[in-house]
C-alpha positions in Angstrom: -75.3 -9.4 104.3 -74.5 -11.1 107.6 -75.9 -9.4 110.7 -73.3 -9.8 113.5 -73.1 -8.4 117.0 -74.9 -5.1 117.5 -72.4 -2.3 117.1 -74.1 0.3 119.3 -76.4 -1.3 121.8 -77.9 0.6 124.7 -76.1 -1.8 127.1 -72.8 -1.4 125.3 -71.2 1.3 123.2 -74.3 3.5 123.1 -74.2 6.5 120.7 -77.7 7.7 121.2 -78.8 6.6 117.7 -82.5 6.8 116.8 -82.7 3.0 116.7 -81.8 2.1 120.2 -81.8 -1.6 121.1 -80.2 -3.8 123.8 -77.6 -6.3 122.6 -79.4 -9.6 121.9 -78.5 -12.4 124.3 -79.7 -15.3 122.1 -79.5 -16.2 118.4 -83.3 -15.9 118.2 -83.2 -12.4 119.6 -80.5 -11.5 117.1 -82.6 -12.9 114.3 -85.5 -10.7 115.3 -83.3 -7.6 115.4 -81.7 -8.5 112.0 -85.2 -8.9 110.5 -86.3 -5.5 111.9 -83.1 -3.9 110.5 -83.6 -5.5 107.0 -87.2 -4.4 106.9 -86.4 -0.8 108.0 -83.4 -0.3 105.7 -84.9 -2.2 102.7 -81.5 -2.8 101.1 -82.8 -5.5 98.9 -80.4 -8.4 99.6 -80.9 -11.5 101.8 -79.7 -11.1 105.4 -78.1 -14.0 107.2 -77.4 -13.9 111.0 -74.2 -14.8 112.8 -75.0 -17.1 115.8 -74.7 -15.6 119.3 -71.2 -17.0 119.8 -70.0 -14.7 116.9 -68.0 -17.2 114.9 -68.4 -15.3 111.6 -67.6 -12.0 113.2 -64.5 -13.4 114.8 -63.3 -15.2 111.7 -63.6 -12.1 109.5 -62.7 -9.4 112.1 -65.9 -7.8 111.2 -67.0 -5.8 114.2 -68.3 -3.2 114.2 -68.8 -3.5 110.5 -66.9 -4.4 107.4 -67.5 -5.1 103.7 -66.4 -8.4 102.2 -67.0 -9.8 98.7 -66.7 -13.5 98.5 -66.7 -15.4 95.2 -68.6 -18.6 94.3 -65.6 -20.7 95.4 -65.8 -19.1 98.9 -62.7 -17.0 98.4 -62.5 -13.5 99.7 -61.9 -11.2 96.7 -62.3 -7.9 98.5 -62.1 -6.9 102.2 -62.7 -3.3 103.2 -61.1 -1.5 106.1 -63.2 -1.3 109.3 -66.3 0.7 108.8 -67.5 3.2 108.6 -64.2 5.1 108.0 -62.6 2.2 106.1 -65.4 1.9 103.6 -64.5 2.8 100.1 -67.6 2.1 97.9 -65.7 2.7 94.7 -63.2 -0.1 95.6 -66.0 -2.5 96.4 -67.7 -1.6 93.1 -64.5 -2.2 91.2 -64.2 -5.6 92.9 -67.8 -6.5 92.0 -67.3 -5.4 88.4 -64.1 -7.4 88.1 -65.7 -10.5 89.6 -68.7 -10.2 87.3 -66.3 -9.7 84.3 -64.3 -12.8 85.2 -67.5 -14.8 85.8 -68.8 -13.8 82.4 -65.5 -14.7 80.7 -65.5 -18.1 82.3 -69.1 -19.0 81.8 -69.8 -17.2 78.6 -73.1 -16.0 80.1 -73.6 -12.3 79.2 -77.0 -11.9 81.0 
């Protein structure tokens, strides 16, 4: 999980969501908001934070949100459409399963 620019800040594209925040102006502010999000959502995976100049967001065309699966070599093995409408969880699950199967075949590790 990489937390990028806020999708619906009060001072941007505000949609009156229950979790209203202003768009962070520094990397430190963004880290604080990402930590609050991770704690509130408890999705169980590590959260990384894109720096305030948005290099990851721009490189992956990720705003407002997008799913990517990247293998251990750093290659993109799955890219969703733009979220939330472009999300197809079943496709992501198939990509994860395929990646795990290939990894098991290569390493011989079945755990």
